[in-house]
Biotite code that builds the C-alpha atoms (Angstrom):
import biotite.structure as struc

atoms = struc.array([
    struc.Atom([191.192, -142.117, 16.439], chain_id="A", res_id=1, res_name="MET", atom_name="CA", element="C"),
    struc.Atom([187.854, -142.817, 17.926], chain_id="A", res_id=2, res_name="ASN", atom_name="CA", element="C"),
    struc.Atom([186.221, -142.177, 14.647], chain_id="A", res_id=3, res_name="ARG", atom_name="CA", element="C"),
    struc.Atom([188.255, -144.516, 12.747], chain_id="A", res_id=4, res_name="ILE", atom_name="CA", element="C"),
    struc.Atom([187.907, -147.295, 15.388], chain_id="A", res_id=5, res_name="LEU", atom_name="CA", element="C"),
    struc.Atom([184.122, -146.701, 15.210], chain_id="A", res_id=6, res_name="ILE", atom_name="CA", element="C"),
    struc.Atom([184.085, -146.995, 11.489], chain_id="A", res_id=7, res_name="ALA", atom_name="CA", element="C"),
    struc.Atom([186.243, -150.130, 11.515], chain_id="A", res_id=8, res_name="VAL", atom_name="CA", element="C"),
    struc.Atom([184.001, -151.658, 14.224], chain_id="A", res_id=9, res_name="ALA", atom_name="CA", element="C"),
    struc.Atom([180.844, -150.668, 12.364], chain_id="A", res_id=10, res_name="ALA", atom_name="CA", element="C"),
    struc.Atom([182.316, -152.173, 9.175], chain_id="A", res_id=11, res_name="PHE", atom_name="CA", element="C"),
    struc.Atom([183.301, -155.358, 11.018], chain_id="A", res_id=12, res_name="ALA", atom_name="CA", element="C"),
    struc.Atom([179.710, -155.510, 12.472], chain_id="A", res_id=13, res_name="LEU", atom_name="CA", element="C"),
    struc.Atom([178.201, -154.879, 9.172], chain_id="A", res_id=14, res_name="TRP", atom_name="CA", element="C"),
    struc.Atom([180.321, -157.558, 7.396], chain_id="A", res_id=15, res_name="SER", atom_name="CA", element="C"),
    struc.Atom([179.506, -160.120, 10.054], chain_id="A", res_id=16, res_name="GLY", atom_name="CA", element="C"),
    struc.Atom([175.717, -159.413, 9.985], chain_id="A", res_id=17, res_name="ALA", atom_name="CA", element="C"),
    struc.Atom([175.875, -159.688, 6.043], chain_id="A", res_id=18, res_name="MET", atom_name="CA", element="C"),
    struc.Atom([177.832, -162.981, 6.256], chain_id="A", res_id=19, res_name="PHE", atom_name="CA", element="C"),
    struc.Atom([175.189, -164.273, 8.750], chain_id="A", res_id=20, res_name="GLY", atom_name="CA", element="C"),
    struc.Atom([172.411, -163.226, 6.585], chain_id="A", res_id=21, res_name="ALA", atom_name="CA", element="C"),
    struc.Atom([174.107, -164.652, 3.409], chain_id="A", res_id=22, res_name="GLY", atom_name="CA", element="C"),
    struc.Atom([174.789, -167.910, 5.427], chain_id="A", res_id=23, res_name="TRP", atom_name="CA", element="C"),
    struc.Atom([171.058, -168.071, 6.500], chain_id="A", res_id=24, res_name="ALA", atom_name="CA", element="C"),
    struc.Atom([169.916, -167.335, 2.959], chain_id="A", res_id=25, res_name="TRP", atom_name="CA", element="C"),
    struc.Atom([171.995, -170.146, 1.530], chain_id="A", res_id=26, res_name="ARG", atom_name="CA", element="C"),
    struc.Atom([170.635, -172.542, 4.128], chain_id="A", res_id=27, res_name="GLY", atom_name="CA", element="C"),
    struc.Atom([167.058, -171.712, 3.213], chain_id="A", res_id=28, res_name="ASP", atom_name="CA", element="C"),
    struc.Atom([167.822, -172.099, -0.325], chain_id="A", res_id=29, res_name="ARG", atom_name="CA", element="C"),
    struc.Atom([169.243, -175.559, 0.228], chain_id="A", res_id=30, res_name="ALA", atom_name="CA", element="C"),
    struc.Atom([166.309, -176.523, 2.483], chain_id="A", res_id=31, res_name="GLU", atom_name="CA", element="C"),
    struc.Atom([163.970, -175.347, -0.260], chain_id="A", res_id=32, res_name="THR", atom_name="CA", element="C"),
    struc.Atom([165.867, -177.369, -2.892], chain_id="A", res_id=33, res_name="ALA", atom_name="CA", element="C"),
    struc.Atom([165.804, -180.475, -0.602], chain_id="A", res_id=34, res_name="ASP", atom_name="CA", element="C"),
    struc.Atom([162.112, -179.867, 0.027], chain_id="A", res_id=35, res_name="ALA", atom_name="CA", element="C"),
    struc.Atom([161.408, -179.714, -3.736], chain_id="A", res_id=36, res_name="ARG", atom_name="CA", element="C"),
    struc.Atom([163.339, -182.857, -4.463], chain_id="A", res_id=37, res_name="GLN", atom_name="CA", element="C"),
    struc.Atom([161.446, -184.729, -1.574], chain_id="A", res_id=38, res_name="ASP", atom_name="CA", element="C"),
    struc.Atom([158.151, -183.428, -2.978], chain_id="A", res_id=39, res_name="GLY", atom_name="CA", element="C"),
    struc.Atom([159.056, -184.655, -6.502], chain_id="A", res_id=40, res_name="LYS", atom_name="CA", element="C"),
    struc.Atom([160.122, -187.958, -4.925], chain_id="A", res_id=41, res_name="ALA", atom_name="CA", element="C"),
    struc.Atom([156.937, -188.313, -2.911], chain_id="A", res_id=42, res_name="SER", atom_name="CA", element="C"),
    struc.Atom([154.899, -187.601, -5.967], chain_id="A", res_id=43, res_name="ALA", atom_name="CA", element="C"),
    struc.Atom([156.703, -190.176, -8.041], chain_id="A", res_id=44, res_name="ALA", atom_name="CA", element="C"),
    struc.Atom([156.132, -192.729, -5.210], chain_id="A", res_id=45, res_name="VAL", atom_name="CA", element="C"),
    struc.Atom([152.386, -191.709, -5.022], chain_id="A", res_id=46, res_name="ALA", atom_name="CA", element="C"),
    struc.Atom([152.124, -192.148, -8.699], chain_id="A", res_id=47, res_name="GLN", atom_name="CA", element="C"),
    struc.Atom([153.642, -195.530, -8.723], chain_id="A", res_id=48, res_name="GLN", atom_name="CA", element="C"),
    struc.Atom([151.403, -196.513, -5.890], chain_id="A", res_id=49, res_name="GLN", atom_name="CA", element="C"),
    struc.Atom([148.351, -195.293, -7.787], chain_id="A", res_id=50, res_name="ALA", atom_name="CA", element="C"),
    struc.Atom([149.570, -197.514, -10.773], chain_id="A", res_id=51, res_name="GLN", atom_name="CA", element="C"),
    struc.Atom([150.054, -200.463, -8.546], chain_id="A", res_id=52, res_name="VAL", atom_name="CA", element="C"),
    struc.Atom([146.579, -199.905, -7.048], chain_id="A", res_id=53, res_name="ARG", atom_name="CA", element="C"),
    struc.Atom([144.978, -199.686, -10.556], chain_id="A", res_id=54, res_name="ALA", atom_name="CA", element="C"),
    struc.Atom([146.725, -202.944, -11.667], chain_id="A", res_id=55, res_name="VAL", atom_name="CA", element="C"),
    struc.Atom([145.616, -204.639, -8.407], chain_id="A", res_id=56, res_name="GLU", atom_name="CA", element="C"),
    struc.Atom([142.019, -203.301, -8.895], chain_id="A", res_id=57, res_name="HIS", atom_name="CA", element="C"),
    struc.Atom([141.968, -204.713, -12.392], chain_id="A", res_id=58, res_name="LYS", atom_name="CA", element="C"),
    struc.Atom([143.401, -207.989, -11.322], chain_id="A", res_id=59, res_name="GLN", atom_name="CA", element="C"),
    struc.Atom([140.842, -208.136, -8.596], chain_id="A", res_id=60, res_name="GLY", atom_name="CA", element="C"),
    struc.Atom([137.837, -207.375, -11.042], chain_id="A", res_id=61, res_name="GLN", atom_name="CA", element="C"),
    struc.Atom([139.167, -210.019, -13.337], chain_id="A", res_id=62, res_name="ALA", atom_name="CA", element="C"),
    struc.Atom([139.516, -212.663, -10.555], chain_id="A", res_id=63, res_name="THR", atom_name="CA", element="C"),
    struc.Atom([136.068, -211.653, -9.184], chain_id="A", res_id=64, res_name="GLN", atom_name="CA", element="C"),
    struc.Atom([134.504, -211.995, -12.631], chain_id="A", res_id=65, res_name="ALA", atom_name="CA", element="C"),
    struc.Atom([136.062, -215.553, -12.945], chain_id="A", res_id=66, res_name="ALA", atom_name="CA", element="C"),
    struc.Atom([134.779, -216.351, -9.466], chain_id="A", res_id=67, res_name="ALA", atom_name="CA", element="C"),
    struc.Atom([131.479, -215.063, -10.196], chain_id="A", res_id=68, res_name="ASP", atom_name="CA", element="C"),
    struc.Atom([131.231, -217.161, -13.492], chain_id="A", res_id=69, res_name="SER", atom_name="CA", element="C"),
    struc.Atom([132.335, -220.157, -11.743], chain_id="A", res_id=70, res_name="ALA", atom_name="CA", element="C"),
    struc.Atom([129.618, -219.743, -8.971], chain_id="A", res_id=71, res_name="ASP", atom_name="CA", element="C"),
    struc.Atom([127.031, -219.164, -11.805], chain_id="A", res_id=72, res_name="THR", atom_name="CA", element="C"),
    struc.Atom([128.324, -222.580, -13.465], chain_id="A", res_id=73, res_name="ARG", atom_name="CA", element="C"),
    struc.Atom([128.241, -224.328, -10.084], chain_id="A", res_id=74, res_name="ARG", atom_name="CA", element="C"),
    struc.Atom([124.487, -223.154, -9.598], chain_id="A", res_id=75, res_name="GLU", atom_name="CA", element="C"),
    struc.Atom([123.618, -224.220, -12.957], chain_id="A", res_id=76, res_name="LYS", atom_name="CA", element="C"),
    struc.Atom([125.301, -227.666, -12.458], chain_id="A", res_id=77, res_name="ILE", atom_name="CA", element="C"),
    struc.Atom([123.476, -228.010, -9.164], chain_id="A", res_id=78, res_name="ASP", atom_name="CA", element="C"),
    struc.Atom([120.118, -227.323, -10.812], chain_id="A", res_id=79, res_name="ALA", atom_name="CA", element="C"),
    struc.Atom([121.010, -229.689, -13.702], chain_id="A", res_id=80, res_name="ASP", atom_name="CA", element="C"),
    struc.Atom([121.778, -232.232, -11.198], chain_id="A", res_id=81, res_name="TYR", atom_name="CA", element="C"),
    struc.Atom([118.541, -231.923, -9.500], chain_id="A", res_id=82, res_name="GLU", atom_name="CA", element="C"),
    struc.Atom([116.627, -232.043, -12.678], chain_id="A", res_id=83, res_name="ALA", atom_name="CA", element="C"),
    struc.Atom([118.645, -234.971, -14.124], chain_id="A", res_id=84, res_name="ARG", atom_name="CA", element="C"),
    struc.Atom([118.164, -236.937, -10.878], chain_id="A", res_id=85, res_name="LEU", atom_name="CA", element="C"),
    struc.Atom([114.442, -236.349, -11.079], chain_id="A", res_id=86, res_name="ALA", atom_name="CA", element="C"),
    struc.Atom([114.314, -237.182, -14.657], chain_id="A", res_id=87, res_name="ALA", atom_name="CA", element="C"),
    struc.Atom([116.534, -240.341, -14.143], chain_id="A", res_id=88, res_name="ALA", atom_name="CA", element="C"),
    struc.Atom([114.322, -241.513, -11.557], chain_id="A", res_id=89, res_name="VAL", atom_name="CA", element="C"),
    struc.Atom([111.237, -240.876, -13.860], chain_id="A", res_id=90, res_name="ALA", atom_name="CA", element="C"),
    struc.Atom([113.229, -242.421, -16.862], chain_id="A", res_id=91, res_name="GLY", atom_name="CA", element="C"),
    struc.Atom([113.191, -239.250, -18.970], chain_id="A", res_id=92, res_name="ARG", atom_name="CA", element="C"),
    struc.Atom([116.940, -238.159, -19.004], chain_id="A", res_id=93, res_name="ASP", atom_name="CA", element="C"),
    struc.Atom([118.539, -238.171, -22.411], chain_id="A", res_id=94, res_name="ALA", atom_name="CA", element="C"),
    struc.Atom([122.133, -237.630, -21.015], chain_id="A", res_id=95, res_name="ASP", atom_name="CA", element="C"),
    struc.Atom([121.983, -241.030, -19.335], chain_id="A", res_id=96, res_name="ILE", atom_name="CA", element="C"),
    struc.Atom([120.237, -242.843, -22.248], chain_id="A", res_id=97, res_name="GLY", atom_name="CA", element="C"),
    struc.Atom([122.987, -245.182, -23.198], chain_id="A", res_id=98, res_name="ARG", atom_name="CA", element="C"),
    struc.Atom([123.885, -246.186, -19.749], chain_id="A", res_id=99, res_name="LEU", atom_name="CA", element="C"),
    struc.Atom([120.249, -246.440, -18.941], chain_id="A", res_id=100, res_name="ARG", atom_name="CA", element="C"),
    struc.Atom([119.560, -248.899, -21.854], chain_id="A", res_id=101, res_name="GLN", atom_name="CA", element="C"),
    struc.Atom([122.471, -251.076, -20.849], chain_id="A", res_id=102, res_name="GLN", atom_name="CA", element="C"),
    struc.Atom([121.171, -251.075, -17.220], chain_id="A", res_id=103, res_name="TRP", atom_name="CA", element="C"),
    struc.Atom([117.623, -251.725, -18.392], chain_id="A", res_id=104, res_name="GLU", atom_name="CA", element="C"),
    struc.Atom([118.898, -254.672, -20.467], chain_id="A", res_id=105, res_name="ALA", atom_name="CA", element="C"),
    struc.Atom([120.750, -256.029, -17.594], chain_id="A", res_id=106, res_name="SER", atom_name="CA", element="C"),
    struc.Atom([117.627, -255.467, -15.241], chain_id="A", res_id=107, res_name="ALA", atom_name="CA", element="C"),
    struc.Atom([115.382, -257.052, -17.914], chain_id="A", res_id=108, res_name="ALA", atom_name="CA", element="C"),
    struc.Atom([117.597, -260.015, -18.054], chain_id="A", res_id=109, res_name="THR", atom_name="CA", element="C"),
    struc.Atom([117.647, -260.394, -14.354], chain_id="A", res_id=110, res_name="ALA", atom_name="CA", element="C"),
    struc.Atom([113.792, -259.988, -14.233], chain_id="A", res_id=111, res_name="ARG", atom_name="CA", element="C"),
    struc.Atom([113.315, -262.633, -16.778], chain_id="A", res_id=112, res_name="LEU", atom_name="CA", element="C"),
    struc.Atom([115.583, -265.009, -15.031], chain_id="A", res_id=113, res_name="SER", atom_name="CA", element="C"),
    struc.Atom([114.326, -264.478, -11.421], chain_id="A", res_id=114, res_name="SER", atom_name="CA", element="C"),
    struc.Atom([111.137, -264.203, -9.516], chain_id="A", res_id=115, res_name="ASP", atom_name="CA", element="C"),
    struc.Atom([109.261, -260.970, -8.468], chain_id="A", res_id=116, res_name="ALA", atom_name="CA", element="C"),
    struc.Atom([111.510, -260.240, -5.435], chain_id="A", res_id=117, res_name="GLY", atom_name="CA", element="C"),
    struc.Atom([114.652, -260.539, -7.293], chain_id="A", res_id=118, res_name="ILE", atom_name="CA", element="C"),
    struc.Atom([113.094, -258.207, -10.033], chain_id="A", res_id=119, res_name="ALA", atom_name="CA", element="C"),
    struc.Atom([112.181, -255.720, -7.460], chain_id="A", res_id=120, res_name="ALA", atom_name="CA", element="C"),
    struc.Atom([115.681, -255.636, -6.207], chain_id="A", res_id=121, res_name="ALA", atom_name="CA", element="C"),
    struc.Atom([116.880, -255.155, -9.785], chain_id="A", res_id=122, res_name="ALA", atom_name="CA", element="C"),
    struc.Atom([114.652, -252.173, -10.238], chain_id="A", res_id=123, res_name="ALA", atom_name="CA", element="C"),
    struc.Atom([116.015, -250.817, -7.008], chain_id="A", res_id=124, res_name="GLU", atom_name="CA", element="C"),
    struc.Atom([119.504, -251.389, -8.340], chain_id="A", res_id=125, res_name="ALA", atom_name="CA", element="C"),
    struc.Atom([118.568, -249.646, -11.525], chain_id="A", res_id=126, res_name="ASP", atom_name="CA", element="C"),
    struc.Atom([117.152, -246.639, -9.703], chain_id="A", res_id=127, res_name="ARG", atom_name="CA", element="C"),
    struc.Atom([120.484, -246.506, -7.705], chain_id="A", res_id=128, res_name="LEU", atom_name="CA", element="C"),
    struc.Atom([122.519, -246.858, -10.845], chain_id="A", res_id=129, res_name="ARG", atom_name="CA", element="C"),
    struc.Atom([120.609, -243.968, -12.340], chain_id="A", res_id=130, res_name="LEU", atom_name="CA", element="C"),
    struc.Atom([121.164, -241.841, -9.223], chain_id="A", res_id=131, res_name="ALA", atom_name="CA", element="C"),
    struc.Atom([124.707, -242.803, -9.297], chain_id="A", res_id=132, res_name="GLY", atom_name="CA", element="C"),
    struc.Atom([125.071, -241.894, -12.944], chain_id="A", res_id=133, res_name="ALA", atom_name="CA", element="C"),
    struc.Atom([123.483, -238.440, -12.262], chain_id="A", res_id=134, res_name="ALA", atom_name="CA", element="C"),
    struc.Atom([126.081, -238.024, -9.448], chain_id="A", res_id=135, res_name="ARG", atom_name="CA", element="C"),
    struc.Atom([129.057, -238.971, -11.805], chain_id="A", res_id=136, res_name="VAL", atom_name="CA", element="C"),
    struc.Atom([127.798, -236.500, -14.408], chain_id="A", res_id=137, res_name="LEU", atom_name="CA", element="C"),
    struc.Atom([127.551, -233.842, -11.663], chain_id="A", res_id=138, res_name="ARG", atom_name="CA", element="C"),
    struc.Atom([130.892, -234.579, -10.451], chain_id="A", res_id=139, res_name="ALA", atom_name="CA", element="C"),
    struc.Atom([132.313, -234.390, -14.007], chain_id="A", res_id=140, res_name="THR", atom_name="CA", element="C"),
    struc.Atom([130.643, -231.123, -14.653], chain_id="A", res_id=141, res_name="GLU", atom_name="CA", element="C"),
    struc.Atom([131.876, -229.578, -11.305], chain_id="A", res_id=142, res_name="LEU", atom_name="CA", element="C"),
    struc.Atom([135.446, -230.722, -12.156], chain_id="A", res_id=143, res_name="ALA", atom_name="CA", element="C"),
    struc.Atom([135.070, -229.240, -15.643], chain_id="A", res_id=144, res_name="GLN", atom_name="CA", element="C"),
    struc.Atom([133.838, -225.975, -13.967], chain_id="A", res_id=145, res_name="ALA", atom_name="CA", element="C"),
    struc.Atom([136.607, -225.833, -11.465], chain_id="A", res_id=146, res_name="GLU", atom_name="CA", element="C"),
    struc.Atom([139.206, -226.378, -14.392], chain_id="A", res_id=147, res_name="ARG", atom_name="CA", element="C"),
    struc.Atom([137.415, -223.516, -16.444], chain_id="A", res_id=148, res_name="ASP", atom_name="CA", element="C"),
    struc.Atom([137.552, -221.195, -13.386], chain_id="A", res_id=149, res_name="GLU", atom_name="CA", element="C"),
    struc.Atom([141.241, -221.843, -12.826], chain_id="A", res_id=150, res_name="ALA", atom_name="CA", element="C"),
    struc.Atom([142.026, -221.151, -16.532], chain_id="A", res_id=151, res_name="ILE", atom_name="CA", element="C"),
    struc.Atom([139.994, -218.000, -16.318], chain_id="A", res_id=152, res_name="GLU", atom_name="CA", element="C"),
    struc.Atom([141.817, -217.040, -13.336], chain_id="A", res_id=153, res_name="ARG", atom_name="CA", element="C"),
    struc.Atom([145.029, -217.662, -14.772], chain_id="A", res_id=154, res_name="TYR", atom_name="CA", element="C"),
    struc.Atom([144.283, -215.689, -17.964], chain_id="A", res_id=155, res_name="GLU", atom_name="CA", element="C"),
    struc.Atom([142.962, -212.773, -16.049], chain_id="A", res_id=156, res_name="ALA", atom_name="CA", element="C"),
    struc.Atom([146.234, -212.649, -13.896], chain_id="A", res_id=157, res_name="ALA", atom_name="CA", element="C"),
    struc.Atom([148.320, -213.205, -17.095], chain_id="A", res_id=158, res_name="ARG", atom_name="CA", element="C"),
    struc.Atom([146.456, -210.436, -18.969], chain_id="A", res_id=159, res_name="LEU", atom_name="CA", element="C"),
    struc.Atom([146.538, -208.134, -15.959], chain_id="A", res_id=160, res_name="ALA", atom_name="CA", element="C"),
    struc.Atom([150.397, -208.724, -15.667], chain_id="A", res_id=161, res_name="GLN", atom_name="CA", element="C"),
    struc.Atom([150.762, -207.884, -19.442], chain_id="A", res_id=162, res_name="ALA", atom_name="CA", element="C"),
    struc.Atom([148.659, -204.880, -18.936], chain_id="A", res_id=163, res_name="GLY", atom_name="CA", element="C"),
    struc.Atom([145.925, -205.957, -21.322], chain_id="A", res_id=164, res_name="VAL", atom_name="CA", element="C"),
    struc.Atom([142.278, -205.174, -20.337], chain_id="A", res_id=165, res_name="THR", atom_name="CA", element="C"),
    struc.Atom([140.116, -208.223, -20.810], chain_id="A", res_id=166, res_name="PRO", atom_name="CA", element="C"),
])
């Protein structure tokens, strides 16, 4: 009887060990499957983040290009303003030609009808008008440059949103 009892106990012990090993193996497989799914999900998230970063990078480049062109336009406008102001004071600016002719006619009328002191005041007023006209032209060009910059930034954002490379 001892032999049978030992055989039954050994069988029960062996069955218990095999059940435990199978249970552990099943758990390991489940953990492996979970880890693989988590890895795939992490890879998908990383890929989406990379795509978002690429789009943001393109938008940033387009916005920077628009800002750079706006800065270039502003620098050109400022240089033109300085040149126009110097030319207006010297009487050489063609952009202010029509206004200058009207102001000169007004100043000539004032000079003809007044004495030398009034004529000098009219000349000073003429110089101030020319400087004012140059400022008006500069302000107009700056406003147009800002409008152009806003349009370029809008177009860059719209094209980037649509996935089109400018």
